[in-house]
C-alpha positions as CSV (number, residue, x, y, z in Angstrom):
1,X,-11.3,8.9,-36.0
2,X,-8.3,6.9,-35.3
3,X,-8.8,4.6,-32.0
4,X,-7.3,5.9,-29.1
5,X,-4.3,4.0,-27.5
6,X,-2.4,4.7,-24.4
7,X,0.3,3.4,-22.2
8,X,1.3,2.9,-18.6
9,X,5.6,2.3,-19.0
10,X,7.2,2.3,-15.4
11,X,10.4,1.4,-14.4
12,X,10.8,-1.9,-12.3
13,X,12.3,0.1,-9.5
14,X,10.3,-0.4,-6.2
15,X,7.1,1.0,-5.3
16,X,4.2,2.6,-7.5
17,X,4.6,6.2,-7.1
18,X,1.2,8.5,-6.0
19,X,2.4,10.0,-9.4
20,X,2.9,7.3,-11.0
21,X,-0.4,5.7,-10.2
22,X,-1.6,9.3,-11.4
23,X,-0.5,8.9,-15.0
24,X,-1.6,5.3,-15.0
25,X,-4.7,6.3,-14.2
26,X,-5.2,9.3,-16.4
27,X,-4.1,7.6,-19.6
28,X,-6.4,4.7,-18.3
29,X,-9.7,7.0,-18.2
30,X,-8.4,8.9,-21.7
31,X,-8.4,5.5,-23.6
32,X,-11.7,4.3,-22.1
33,X,-13.5,7.4,-22.0
34,X,-13.2,6.9,-25.9
35,X,-13.4,3.2,-26.1
36,X,-9.5,2.9,-26.7
37,X,-7.1,0.5,-25.8
38,X,-4.9,0.8,-22.4
39,X,-1.1,-0.9,-22.4
40,X,0.9,-1.8,-20.3
41,X,5.0,-1.8,-21.1
42,X,7.8,-2.7,-18.8
43,X,10.8,-0.3,-19.2
44,X,13.4,-2.0,-17.7
45,X,16.9,-1.3,-19.6
46,X,18.2,0.8,-16.8
47,X,19.5,-2.1,-15.3
48,X,21.2,-0.3,-12.6
49,X,18.0,0.5,-11.1
50,X,16.4,-2.7,-11.5
51,X,14.7,-4.2,-7.9
52,X,13.7,-7.6,-7.8
53,X,10.4,-8.1,-7.4
54,X,8.8,-4.6,-8.9
55,X,7.3,-6.0,-11.9
56,X,5.4,-7.9,-9.4
57,X,4.6,-4.5,-8.0
58,X,3.2,-3.0,-10.8
59,X,1.2,-5.5,-12.1
60,X,-0.6,-6.2,-8.4
61,X,-1.2,-2.6,-8.1
62,X,-2.7,-2.3,-11.5
63,X,-4.9,-5.0,-10.6
64,X,-6.1,-3.7,-7.2
65,X,-6.8,-0.3,-8.4
66,X,-8.8,-1.7,-11.5
67,X,-6.9,-0.5,-14.1
68,X,-6.4,-3.6,-16.4
69,X,-4.8,-3.2,-19.3
70,X,-5.3,-4.5,-22.4
71,X,-2.5,-5.6,-24.1
72,X,1.1,-6.4,-21.8
73,X,3.8,-8.6,-21.5
74,X,0.6,-10.7,-20.4
75,X,-1.5,-9.9,-23.0
76,X,0.0,-9.8,-26.3
77,X,-1.6,-7.8,-28.8
78,X,0.3,-8.2,-31.7
79,X,3.2,-5.0,-31.1
80,X,5.3,-6.9,-28.4
81,X,7.5,-7.7,-27.2
82,X,6.2,-5.2,-24.2
83,X,9.2,-5.3,-22.3
84,X,12.1,-3.3,-23.0
85,X,14.8,-5.4,-22.8
86,X,13.3,-8.3,-24.7
87,X,12.6,-5.1,-27.2
88,X,16.2,-4.2,-27.1
89,X,17.4,-8.2,-27.3
90,X,15.8,-8.6,-30.2
91,X,17.6,-5.4,-31.9
92,X,14.6,-3.2,-32.5
93,X,16.5,0.0,-30.8
94,X,19.8,-0.1,-32.7
95,X,17.9,-0.8,-35.9
96,X,15.8,2.4,-35.5
97,X,19.2,4.2,-34.4
98,X,20.8,3.1,-37.3
99,X,17.9,4.4,-39.5
100,X,18.9,7.7,-38.0
101,X,21.9,7.3,-38.8
102,X,21.6,6.5,-42.8
103,X,19.4,9.7,-42.8
104,X,21.9,12.1,-41.2
105,X,19.5,12.5,-38.1
106,X,22.3,10.9,-35.6
107,X,25.9,9.5,-36.0
108,X,28.0,7.3,-33.7
109,X,30.2,8.9,-30.9
110,X,33.5,7.8,-30.0
111,X,34.7,10.3,-27.0
112,X,35.8,9.5,-24.3
113,X,34.7,9.8,-20.5
114,X,37.6,12.3,-20.4
115,X,37.2,14.2,-23.5
116,X,33.4,14.8,-22.6
117,X,34.1,16.0,-19.0
118,X,36.6,18.6,-20.8
119,X,33.3,20.0,-21.7
120,X,32.0,20.6,-19.0
121,X,31.0,24.3,-18.0
122,X,29.4,26.2,-15.2
123,X,26.1,27.7,-15.6
124,X,24.4,29.8,-12.8
125,X,25.9,27.5,-10.6
126,X,24.9,24.5,-12.5
127,X,27.3,22.2,-13.9
128,X,26.1,21.0,-17.4
129,X,27.7,19.3,-20.3
130,X,26.8,20.6,-23.9
131,X,28.1,18.4,-26.5
132,X,30.3,19.8,-29.1
133,X,29.6,17.3,-31.9
134,X,32.8,16.6,-32.5
135,X,32.4,13.3,-33.6
136,X,29.7,14.1,-36.4
137,X,32.4,15.3,-38.8
138,X,34.2,11.6,-38.9
139,X,34.7,10.4,-42.0
140,X,32.9,7.2,-43.2
141,X,36.5,5.4,-43.1
142,X,37.2,6.7,-39.6
143,X,34.0,5.3,-38.7
144,X,34.5,1.9,-40.1
145,X,38.0,1.6,-38.1
146,X,37.2,2.5,-35.0
147,X,34.0,-0.2,-35.1
148,X,36.3,-2.7,-36.6
149,X,38.6,-1.8,-33.8
150,X,35.7,-2.4,-31.4
151,X,36.3,1.5,-29.7
152,X,33.8,1.8,-27.6
153,X,30.6,4.2,-29.0
154,X,27.3,5.7,-28.0
155,X,24.8,6.9,-31.2
156,X,23.3,10.8,-30.8
157,X,21.1,12.9,-32.0
158,X,22.1,15.6,-34.4
159,X,20.2,18.1,-33.6
160,X,20.6,21.9,-35.2
161,X,22.0,24.6,-33.7
162,X,19.9,27.1,-35.7
163,X,16.8,28.0,-35.6
164,X,13.7,27.2,-32.7
165,X,11.6,24.0,-32.4
166,X,7.6,24.3,-31.1
167,X,5.8,21.1,-29.6
168,X,2.1,21.4,-28.8
169,X,0.9,19.5,-25.3
170,X,-3.2,19.6,-24.8
171,X,-2.4,21.3,-21.5
172,X,0.5,24.0,-21.7
173,X,-0.5,24.9,-25.5
174,X,2.2,26.1,-28.5
175,X,5.9,25.7,-26.3
176,X,8.9,27.3,-28.3
177,X,12.8,26.4,-27.6
178,X,15.4,28.0,-29.1
179,X,17.7,24.5,-30.8
180,X,20.6,26.4,-29.3
181,X,19.6,24.7,-26.3
182,X,18.8,21.0,-27.6
183,X,21.8,18.6,-26.8
184,X,22.9,15.7,-28.9
185,X,21.4,13.3,-26.7
186,X,22.2,10.0,-26.1
187,X,20.1,7.7,-28.1
188,X,22.1,4.1,-27.8
189,X,24.2,4.0,-24.5
190,X,28.0,2.7,-24.8
191,X,26.6,-0.8,-23.3
192,X,23.8,-1.2,-26.3
193,X,20.8,-0.2,-24.6
194,X,18.6,2.3,-25.0
195,X,18.3,5.8,-23.1
196,X,15.1,6.5,-22.4
197,X,13.9,8.9,-24.4
198,X,14.9,7.1,-27.6
199,X,13.2,4.0,-26.4
200,X,10.1,5.7,-25.3
201,X,9.7,7.5,-29.2
202,X,10.4,4.5,-30.6
203,X,7.8,2.0,-28.9
204,X,5.1,4.9,-29.0
205,X,5.4,4.9,-32.3
206,X,5.4,0.6,-33.0
207,X,2.2,0.3,-30.6
208,X,0.4,2.8,-31.8
209,X,0.1,5.6,-29.2
210,X,-1.6,8.0,-29.5
211,X,-1.6,10.0,-26.5
212,X,1.6,10.4,-24.3
213,X,1.1,10.8,-20.4
214,X,3.6,12.3,-18.2
215,X,4.7,14.6,-15.3
216,X,5.2,18.2,-16.5
217,X,9.1,17.3,-15.7
218,X,9.6,16.2,-19.2
219,X,7.9,19.0,-21.0
220,X,11.8,20.4,-21.4
221,X,12.6,17.6,-23.2
222,X,9.4,17.1,-25.3
223,X,11.3,19.3,-28.3
224,X,13.9,16.6,-28.3
225,X,10.9,14.1,-28.8
226,X,9.6,15.9,-31.9
227,X,12.6,16.2,-34.2
228,X,13.2,12.2,-34.0
229,X,9.3,11.8,-34.6
230,X,9.9,14.4,-37.5
231,X,13.7,12.7,-37.8
232,X,11.6,9.3,-38.5
233,X,8.8,10.9,-40.8
234,X,6.3,9.8,-37.9
235,X,3.0,11.6,-36.5
236,X,3.4,13.2,-33.4
237,X,0.9,11.9,-30.6
238,X,-1.0,13.7,-28.0
239,X,1.5,15.4,-25.2
240,X,-0.5,15.2,-21.9
241,X,1.7,16.8,-19.1
242,X,0.4,16.7,-15.8
243,X,1.1,19.3,-13.0
244,X,3.3,18.4,-10.6
245,X,2.5,16.7,-7.2
246,X,3.6,18.4,-4.0
247,X,3.3,17.8,0.1
248,X,1.3,20.2,2.3
249,X,4.7,22.4,2.1
250,X,4.7,23.0,-1.4
251,X,7.5,20.3,-2.0
252,X,8.0,17.6,-4.4
253,X,6.4,14.5,-2.6
254,X,9.2,12.6,-1.8
255,X,9.4,8.7,-0.4
256,X,10.5,10.1,2.9
257,X,6.7,11.5,3.3
258,X,5.7,8.2,4.3
259,X,2.4,8.4,1.7
260,X,4.5,8.5,-1.2
261,X,3.8,5.3,-3.0
262,X,0.1,3.2,-3.4
263,X,1.3,0.6,-1.5
264,X,2.2,2.6,1.8
265,X,-1.1,4.5,1.6
266,X,-2.9,1.3,2.1
267,X,-0.5,0.0,4.6
268,X,-1.5,3.0,6.3
269,X,-5.0,1.9,6.4
270,X,-6.8,3.5,3.3
271,X,-8.8,1.6,0.4
272,X,-7.9,1.2,-3.1
273,X,-11.1,3.2,-4.1
274,X,-10.4,6.1,-1.8
275,X,-7.2,6.0,-3.4
276,X,-8.2,6.1,-6.9
277,X,-10.5,8.7,-6.4
278,X,-8.3,10.9,-4.6
279,X,-5.2,10.7,-7.0
280,X,-7.6,11.7,-9.8
281,X,-8.6,14.9,-8.3
282,X,-4.5,16.0,-8.2
283,X,-4.4,18.0,-11.1
284,X,-7.8,17.7,-12.6
285,X,-11.2,19.1,-11.2
286,X,-14.5,17.6,-12.7
287,X,-17.3,20.1,-14.2
288,X,-19.9,19.3,-11.5
289,X,-19.3,20.1,-8.1
290,X,-18.7,16.8,-6.4
291,X,-15.8,14.4,-5.3
292,X,-16.6,11.0,-4.3
293,X,-16.2,8.9,-8.0
294,X,-16.1,5.4,-9.0
295,X,-13.7,4.2,-11.4
296,X,-16.5,3.7,-13.8
297,X,-17.7,7.4,-12.9
298,X,-14.7,9.0,-13.4
299,X,-14.5,7.1,-17.0
300,X,-17.4,8.7,-18.2
301,X,-16.9,12.0,-17.3
302,X,-12.7,12.3,-17.5
303,X,-11.9,15.1,-19.5
304,X,-8.2,15.8,-19.7
305,X,-8.8,19.4,-21.2
306,X,-9.8,20.0,-17.4
307,X,-6.3,19.6,-16.1
308,X,-4.6,22.2,-14.3
309,X,-1.1,23.6,-14.8
310,X,-0.2,24.7,-11.1
311,X,1.1,22.2,-8.6
312,X,-1.5,19.5,-7.0
313,X,-1.0,19.5,-3.4
314,X,-1.3,15.9,-1.8
315,X,-3.2,16.4,1.6
316,X,-3.5,13.8,3.3
317,X,-6.5,15.3,5.7
318,X,-8.5,15.4,2.7
319,X,-7.7,11.1,1.2
320,X,-8.4,10.8,5.1
321,X,-12.0,12.4,4.9
322,X,-12.5,10.6,1.7
323,X,-11.3,6.8,3.0
324,X,-14.2,7.8,5.7
325,X,-16.9,8.3,3.7
326,X,-15.8,5.2,1.0
327,X,-15.8,2.9,4.8
328,X,-19.1,4.4,5.6
329,X,-20.4,3.3,2.4
330,X,-19.0,-0.1,2.1
331,X,-21.0,-3.3,2.4
332,X,-20.4,-4.3,6.0
333,X,-19.4,-7.7,5.0
334,X,-16.5,-6.2,2.7
335,X,-15.6,-3.8,5.9
336,X,-15.5,-6.4,8.6
337,X,-13.2,-8.9,6.4
338,X,-10.8,-5.6,6.2
339,X,-11.2,-4.5,9.8
340,X,-11.4,-8.1,11.5
341,X,-7.2,-7.7,11.6
342,X,-6.6,-4.2,13.0
343,X,-9.5,-5.6,15.6
344,X,-7.9,-8.8,16.4
345,X,-5.0,-6.8,17.2
346,X,-6.5,-5.0,20.1
347,X,-9.3,-7.5,20.8
348,X,-8.0,-10.8,22.3
349,X,-11.0,-11.9,24.3
350,X,-13.8,-13.8,22.7
351,X,-16.4,-11.1,22.2
352,X,-18.4,-10.4,19.3
353,X,-16.2,-9.0,16.8
354,X,-18.8,-7.8,14.2
355,X,-21.0,-6.0,16.5
356,X,-18.0,-4.2,17.3
357,X,-17.0,-3.6,14.0
358,X,-20.4,-2.1,13.3
359,X,-19.8,0.1,16.0
360,X,-16.2,1.5,14.3
361,X,-17.9,1.7,11.0
362,X,-18.8,5.0,10.5
363,X,-16.8,7.1,13.3
364,X,-13.2,6.0,11.6
365,X,-11.5,7.5,9.2
366,X,-8.6,4.7,8.1
367,X,-8.4,1.4,9.7
368,X,-5.8,1.9,12.6
369,X,-7.9,4.8,13.8
370,X,-10.3,1.6,15.5
371,X,-8.0,0.8,17.7
372,X,-8.4,3.7,20.1
373,X,-12.1,3.4,19.7
374,X,-12.1,0.0,20.9
375,X,-9.1,-0.7,23.0
376,X,-11.8,-0.6,26.2
377,X,-13.3,-3.8,25.4
378,X,-10.0,-5.8,25.9
379,X,-9.2,-3.7,29.1
380,X,-11.0,-1.0,31.0
381,X,-8.7,1.9,31.4
382,X,-7.5,3.8,34.3
383,X,-10.0,7.2,34.2
384,X,-10.8,9.6,36.6
385,X,-14.0,10.1,38.6
386,X,-14.1,13.8,37.7
387,X,-15.3,11.7,33.9
388,X,-18.8,11.3,35.9
389,X,-19.2,14.4,36.2
390,X,-21.2,15.9,32.9
391,X,-23.2,19.4,32.8
392,X,-24.8,18.8,29.9
393,X,-26.4,15.6,31.5
394,X,-26.7,17.4,34.8
395,X,-24.5,14.2,36.0
396,X,-22.9,15.0,39.6
397,X,-20.0,12.2,41.2
398,X,-23.2,11.8,43.9
399,X,-26.2,11.7,41.1
400,X,-23.6,9.2,39.0
401,X,-23.3,7.2,42.9
402,X,-26.5,7.1,42.9
403,X,-28.0,6.0,39.5
404,X,-24.7,3.3,39.0
405,X,-25.9,1.8,42.9
406,X,-29.6,1.6,41.5
407,X,-29.3,-0.4,38.6
408,X,-26.9,-2.6,40.2
409,X,-28.8,-5.3,41.4
410,X,-31.2,-4.4,38.7
411,X,-29.1,-5.5,36.2
412,X,-27.7,-8.5,38.2
413,X,-31.2,-9.8,38.2
414,X,-31.4,-9.3,34.4
415,X,-30.5,-12.8,32.6
416,X,-31.1,-11.0,29.0
417,X,-27.8,-9.0,28.4
418,X,-28.8,-8.2,25.0
419,X,-29.1,-4.4,24.0
420,X,-32.4,-4.5,23.3
421,X,-33.6,-6.1,26.5
422,X,-30.9,-4.1,28.4
423,X,-32.1,-0.8,27.1
424,X,-35.7,-1.6,27.9
425,X,-35.1,-2.4,31.6
426,X,-32.7,0.8,32.1
427,X,-35.8,2.9,30.3
428,X,-38.0,1.5,32.9
429,X,-35.8,3.0,35.6
430,X,-35.6,6.1,33.9
431,X,-39.1,6.4,33.6
432,X,-39.7,5.5,37.6
433,X,-37.3,8.2,38.5
434,X,-38.9,10.8,36.0
435,X,-35.1,11.9,34.5
436,X,-34.0,11.9,31.3
437,X,-32.6,8.7,29.8
438,X,-28.7,10.7,29.2
439,X,-29.2,11.0,33.4
440,X,-28.5,7.6,34.0
441,X,-26.9,6.0,30.4
442,X,-23.9,8.5,31.1
443,X,-22.6,7.3,34.1
444,X,-23.5,4.0,33.0
445,X,-21.3,4.3,29.9
446,X,-18.5,6.1,31.9
447,X,-18.1,3.1,33.9
448,X,-17.8,0.3,31.5
449,X,-15.9,2.3,29.2
450,X,-13.6,4.3,31.3
451,X,-14.1,6.8,28.3
452,X,-15.7,9.7,27.8
453,X,-16.0,8.9,24.1
454,X,-17.3,5.4,22.6
455,X,-18.3,3.9,19.6
456,X,-21.9,3.1,20.8
457,X,-23.8,3.7,23.9
458,X,-23.7,2.2,27.4
459,X,-26.4,-1.4,26.4
460,X,-24.3,-1.9,23.3
461,X,-21.3,-1.9,25.0
462,X,-22.7,-4.2,27.8
463,X,-24.1,-6.8,25.5
464,X,-21.0,-7.1,23.8
465,X,-18.7,-7.1,27.1
466,X,-21.3,-9.7,28.6
467,X,-22.8,-9.7,32.2
468,X,-20.1,-10.7,34.2
469,X,-17.7,-8.0,33.1
470,X,-20.1,-5.4,32.8
471,X,-21.3,-5.8,36.1
472,X,-17.5,-6.1,37.6
473,X,-17.0,-2.6,35.9
474,X,-20.1,-0.9,37.4
475,X,-18.7,-2.4,40.6
476,X,-15.6,-0.9,40.0
477,X,-17.2,2.3,38.7
478,X,-19.4,2.4,42.7
479,X,-16.0,1.6,44.6
480,X,-14.2,4.5,42.4
481,X,-16.8,7.0,43.6
482,X,-17.2,5.9,46.8
483,X,-13.4,6.3,47.9
484,X,-13.7,9.4,45.8
485,X,-16.5,10.9,48.0
486,X,-14.6,9.8,51.2
């Protein structure tokens, strides 16, 4: 059995789009599921779209997501170079284009842009240009004369106009197109660089790629790829076309959406493992009824035959839920390391930040959620005295004022302000009064936080705030209730 070899072949044009991350992930999983090789190839022949520093983003993203490549520009596996511009400089593409010319499967085209523009027509409101094979009929002498004169040229694929071409995709099955729909696409551009389509075929063959993973927007190009493989006499790889990823409005996920790239998501407080897990499920369904998978578990269960043909909706709400599950399960030291910068943005006082982190760990979905849970530690917010009234706790403004007035001297006399000690002394008060714990803790928590919802109980909050600040806030609560009563 042939060893499976897949590749991720990004263009260095900026941040890694979610769709590109999914392509890389699926290619990685297909290879690793069967003990194969995962290659990285940098496709930088489109010099106009090249973005400085984008190659480093590719390396960094693959490293952080755990998609470690077996071969690439930094790991030579014997089929390099792994950067297309370097392969172009080595003359690989022109060499193979000339082999097709010798076979009659490609030809030189010297047509000017003016002549090409004259071939444009409008079909269904869309302007298209179908080349008319004008230069296919040039004599050998004419071609040599043009080359000698330095006339600019491209090299075109010579596709038949009659009959049909069928190709097989492992998701979409057999797809047949009329050859009349196949334009004689450019293989080598006038600047000498290969087109994306041609370089892909040559590189995939020379690198021994067995499975090609890409978006289904390339389905229409596949017959042209197949004709190139057939023209060379090469074996066609297995095609795996992934469904489109859309936003909640069922429109193609674009950069303007704010969460279209891996780095966007990380900046928004998502963790890498959750992003990878979620992206794996965008168009693929596991056979078992579960959604949380580590990368190693995905390798074991991934079967690309279970990919969907229907577009996958990028649901931010679901991703947030999944991210929250990862945060809950995360080792605390790792969580604190990641959460600390978000906490320090809010808390400028000398407080126990680890205890604050522990309070929010199971309550947030993404790291920026932290601020809304802990801002009261920095400063007591303005709040309405009506918050002291709680039907479930049977608390009223009057009863709350009584509780705060009673517990203030108890807490003033309390030296040990640890959570356990505070809970112990307040539980004793609860017992003496013969009331429920919530009846006492509700007004205290309201006074020390100024919020209806907090990440922890009254005594935990007071432990972090410390004695001086806690007492000051209790006095302010008494003052607020007293004024409200007047």
